[in-house]
C-alpha positions in Angstrom: -43.0 26.3 -15.5 -40.2 27.1 -13.1 -42.6 26.5 -10.2 -43.3 22.7 -11.4 -40.0 22.4 -11.9 -38.8 23.2 -8.4 -41.6 21.3 -6.9 -40.3 18.4 -8.8 -36.8 18.5 -7.6 -37.5 19.8 -4.2 -39.3 16.5 -3.8 -36.7 14.1 -5.6 -34.1 15.8 -3.1 -36.2 15.1 -0.2 -37.1 11.8 -1.1 -33.6 10.9 -1.7 -32.3 12.6 1.6 -35.0 10.6 3.4 -34.2 7.2 1.7 -30.3 7.8 2.4 -31.2 8.8 6.2 -33.5 5.7 6.9 -30.8 3.5 5.4 -28.4 4.5 8.4 -30.6 5.8 11.3 -28.2 7.4 13.9 -25.0 5.6 12.3 -23.7 8.3 9.6 -26.0 11.1 10.3 -22.8 13.4 9.3 -22.3 11.2 6.5 -25.8 11.6 5.2 -26.1 15.0 5.6 -23.0 15.7 3.2 -24.1 13.2 0.6 -27.8 15.6 0.7 -25.8 18.8 0.6 -23.5 17.5 -2.2 -26.3 16.1 -4.2 -28.4 19.6 -3.9 -24.8 21.3 -5.2 -24.7 19.4 -8.1 -28.2 19.8 -9.0 -28.0 23.4 -8.7 -25.1 23.4 -10.9 -26.6 21.3 -13.4 -29.5 23.5 -13.7 
């Protein structure tokens, strides 16, 4: 159960990060990475 939950959360994080990255290629790389890290932290604390 925990494996499938981990796979689902991982794929959601990856998809969200790729969507944010594709919207602003070369413009705000640091901003995108910062938002991605914040998203991961939020998800980890929610678990």
